[in-house]
C-alpha positions, 0 to 999 in steps of 0.5 A: 482523465479516467481514474488509474485505480480507485482506493477505497481504504488504506490502514495498518495492523501488526507490521502490515499495510491493508489496501483496498483498491478496485473491489480487491483487499491486498495485505502487504508486509510493511517491510517489504514495502516501505523502510520509512513506513514500517518504522514510521509512528501510527500517526505518520502513517495514517497521513497520506494522501491518495493522489487524484488520478488514483496512480499513486499514495504519498506520505507528507511528513514521511517523503514517500511515495508509493504506486498503487500498481506497484503496491499490486503487483507485490502483493500478487507476487506474494500470494503466488510465493505463498501457494508455492511454499505451501 
């Protein structure tokens, strides 16, 4: 079974998730992807596990699961929206 995605890293800064996956970097506003992550402490945000298949990310202490496909789709949508408003 091949991996669906290759997650190179995830970090958080000032209300944003920075997701490096499949050679791309996506910047996502936490408030739009997860209320739990948005209000979590820095320590809680950093306690995540990427699924072995590369399908999703799980935060054990927050009981939160996000799919990589969903995050990428949202990032692309937000990028397109920003382009239209310029």
